[in-house]
C-alpha positions as CSV (number, residue, x, y, z in Angstrom):
1,M,147.8,76.7,-182.3
2,A,144.9,74.8,-180.7
3,K,144.3,75.2,-177.0
4,S,145.2,72.4,-174.7
5,T,142.2,70.3,-173.7
6,H,143.2,70.7,-170.0
7,I,144.2,73.6,-167.9
8,K,145.9,73.9,-164.5
9,L,143.9,75.9,-162.1
10,L,145.0,77.4,-158.8
11,L,142.0,78.5,-156.7
12,L,143.1,80.7,-153.9
13,R,141.1,82.2,-151.0
14,A,142.0,85.9,-150.5
15,G,144.2,86.7,-147.6
16,T,142.5,87.5,-144.3
17,S,141.2,90.9,-143.3
18,E,140.8,92.0,-139.7
19,W,137.1,91.1,-140.0
20,D,138.0,87.6,-141.1
21,L,140.3,87.2,-138.1
22,A,137.4,88.4,-135.8
23,D,135.0,85.9,-137.5
24,R,132.8,88.7,-138.8
25,L,130.7,88.5,-141.9
26,S,132.2,90.9,-144.5
27,G,129.8,90.4,-147.4
28,S,130.2,93.4,-149.6
29,A,132.4,95.3,-147.2
30,D,135.7,96.3,-148.9
31,L,138.5,95.6,-146.4
32,P,142.3,95.6,-146.7
33,L,144.5,92.6,-145.7
34,S,145.4,92.3,-142.1
35,A,149.1,92.2,-141.2
36,E,148.7,88.4,-140.8
37,G,147.0,88.2,-144.1
38,L,149.6,90.2,-145.9
39,A,152.4,88.1,-144.4
40,A,150.7,84.8,-145.5
41,V,150.1,86.1,-149.0
42,Q,153.7,87.2,-149.4
43,S,154.9,83.8,-148.2
44,A,152.6,82.0,-150.6
45,A,153.7,84.2,-153.5
46,A,157.3,83.6,-152.7
47,D,156.8,79.9,-153.3
48,M,155.4,80.4,-156.8
49,P,158.0,80.2,-159.6
50,E,158.1,82.9,-162.3
51,G,156.2,81.6,-165.3
52,S,154.1,79.1,-163.4
53,I,150.9,81.2,-163.9
54,C,149.8,83.0,-167.1
55,Q,146.7,84.8,-165.9
56,V,145.3,85.8,-162.5
57,W,141.6,86.8,-162.0
58,T,140.1,88.2,-158.9
59,G,137.1,89.9,-157.5
60,P,137.0,93.6,-156.7
61,E,137.6,93.6,-153.0
62,D,140.7,95.2,-151.6
63,S,142.0,92.0,-149.9
64,A,141.4,89.9,-153.0
65,Q,143.1,92.4,-155.3
66,A,146.1,92.6,-152.9
67,T,146.4,88.8,-152.9
68,A,146.1,88.6,-156.6
69,S,148.6,91.4,-157.2
70,A,151.2,89.5,-155.1
71,I,150.7,86.3,-157.0
72,A,150.9,88.2,-160.4
73,A,154.0,90.0,-159.4
74,A,155.8,86.8,-158.3
75,T,154.9,84.8,-161.4
76,G,154.8,87.5,-164.1
77,A,151.2,86.7,-164.8
78,K,148.6,89.2,-166.2
79,L,146.1,90.3,-163.6
80,K,142.4,91.2,-164.3
81,V,139.8,92.3,-161.8
82,I,136.3,91.0,-162.6
83,A,133.3,92.5,-160.9
84,A,131.2,89.3,-161.2
85,L,133.6,87.5,-158.9
86,H,132.6,89.7,-155.9
87,E,131.8,88.2,-152.5
88,V,128.2,87.2,-151.6
89,G,126.3,90.1,-150.0
90,V,124.9,89.4,-146.6
91,G,122.8,92.5,-146.2
92,L,121.9,93.5,-142.6
93,W,124.1,90.7,-141.3
94,E,127.3,92.4,-142.5
95,G,129.7,93.0,-139.7
96,L,128.2,90.5,-137.3
97,N,130.4,87.9,-135.8
98,C,129.0,84.4,-134.9
99,T,128.2,85.3,-131.3
100,D,126.3,88.5,-132.4
101,A,124.4,86.6,-135.1
102,E,123.4,83.8,-132.7
103,E,122.1,86.4,-130.3
104,R,120.2,88.5,-132.8
105,V,118.9,86.1,-135.4
106,G,119.5,82.7,-133.7
107,K,117.6,80.0,-135.7
108,A,117.9,81.7,-139.1
109,F,121.7,82.1,-138.7
110,R,122.1,78.5,-137.6
111,Q,120.0,77.3,-140.5
112,W,122.0,79.5,-142.9
113,H,125.2,77.7,-141.8
114,E,123.6,74.2,-142.1
115,D,122.1,74.9,-145.6
116,P,123.1,78.3,-147.0
117,T,120.5,78.0,-149.8
118,S,117.6,77.8,-147.4
119,V,117.9,81.3,-145.8
120,I,118.5,84.7,-147.3
121,P,119.9,87.4,-145.0
122,P,117.7,90.5,-145.0
123,G,118.9,92.6,-147.9
124,G,121.4,89.9,-148.9
125,E,122.1,87.9,-152.0
126,P,120.6,84.4,-152.3
127,I,123.4,81.8,-152.3
128,A,121.9,80.1,-155.3
129,E,122.0,83.3,-157.3
130,A,125.6,84.0,-156.2
131,A,126.5,80.4,-157.2
132,D,125.0,80.9,-160.7
133,R,126.9,84.2,-161.0
134,V,130.3,83.1,-160.0
135,I,130.3,79.7,-161.5
136,E,129.2,81.0,-164.9
137,Q,132.0,83.6,-164.8
138,V,134.7,81.0,-163.8
139,R,133.5,78.6,-166.4
140,S,133.7,81.3,-169.1
141,L,137.2,82.3,-167.9
142,L,138.5,78.7,-168.0
143,T,137.2,77.9,-171.4
144,K,138.9,81.0,-172.9
145,A,142.1,81.0,-170.8
146,R,145.5,81.0,-172.5
147,G,147.0,78.6,-169.9
148,D,147.5,74.9,-170.3
149,E,148.9,71.9,-168.3
150,N,152.3,73.7,-167.8
151,C,151.5,77.4,-167.3
152,G,148.3,77.6,-165.2
153,V,145.8,80.2,-164.2
154,C,144.8,81.5,-160.8
155,V,141.5,82.6,-159.4
156,V,141.5,84.6,-156.1
157,L,138.2,84.8,-154.3
158,R,136.8,85.9,-150.9
159,P,135.7,83.1,-148.6
160,M,132.0,82.4,-149.5
161,V,132.5,82.5,-153.3
162,F,135.7,80.5,-152.8
163,G,133.7,77.8,-151.1
164,I,131.0,77.9,-153.8
165,V,133.6,77.3,-156.6
166,R,135.3,74.5,-154.6
167,C,131.9,72.8,-154.3
168,W,131.4,73.1,-158.0
169,L,134.8,71.8,-158.9
170,K,134.4,68.8,-156.6
171,G,130.8,68.0,-157.6
172,E,129.5,68.8,-154.2
173,S,126.2,70.4,-153.0
174,I,126.4,74.1,-152.3
175,S,125.3,73.2,-148.8
176,Q,129.0,72.2,-148.3
177,M,130.0,75.8,-149.0
178,W,131.1,76.6,-145.4
179,A,133.3,73.5,-145.1
180,E,134.9,74.3,-148.4
181,A,135.4,78.0,-147.5
182,E,137.9,77.1,-144.8
183,H,141.3,78.4,-145.6
184,P,143.4,75.5,-146.9
185,D,146.8,74.8,-145.3
186,K,148.4,74.7,-148.7
187,P,147.2,76.0,-152.1
188,Q,146.3,73.1,-154.4
189,W,146.4,72.9,-158.1
190,V,143.7,71.0,-160.0
191,L,143.7,70.0,-163.7
192,V,140.5,70.9,-165.4
193,D,139.0,69.6,-168.6
194,R,137.9,72.6,-170.6
195,E,135.1,70.8,-172.4
196,S,133.5,69.4,-169.2
197,V,133.7,72.8,-167.6
198,R,132.0,74.4,-170.6
199,T,129.1,71.9,-170.7
200,S,128.5,71.1,-167.0
201,T,126.8,73.2,-164.4
202,T,127.8,70.8,-161.7
203,Q,131.3,69.7,-162.3
204,D,131.8,66.0,-163.2
205,P,134.5,64.9,-160.7
206,R,136.2,62.9,-163.5
207,A,137.0,66.2,-165.2
208,V,139.0,67.6,-162.3
209,R,142.0,66.0,-160.7
210,C,144.9,67.0,-158.5
211,A,147.9,68.4,-160.4
212,S,151.5,68.6,-159.3
């Protein structure tokens, strides 16, 4: 049977860790869900009917895997952890909160928030390279996925890579990464055209629309 030309995608930001709640940059730090994060994840999973998701993909971080596991358990979906979906590394800035960063690196940190592609944290991963990595992986997953317009797929990501993928899906500049990385009040499905995803580096907005 031929694959459907469209696929429903649920892009989820991983539940919060204690560092997230303290507004600290986690980068490659592998942290578990906070109590608040676990409660929110369990609540979101409880609202997802069994059979609504066929596949769940996530990065390797503990909080991302715990989030994805809850979604997979609730819906009966198959779960796969993919190393290439890991969070952006922030090098020597790892663990800093906004106040610490302002005091220690000032202008560079502010510029990084205004345009993440213009500054590379010492020892960190360039945002442009992270975008290439994660977008290529998500594109590949979507073009090969078993899901369709009825049984969707879910991608669970840590905040920065979550923001990057949202920018891509919406056809926005990566400079909007921080705004898109904000935790949404309600998970939103989008309907993605497989062919457009396969052939476009920057998503054509006509290829993605809200899905009920």
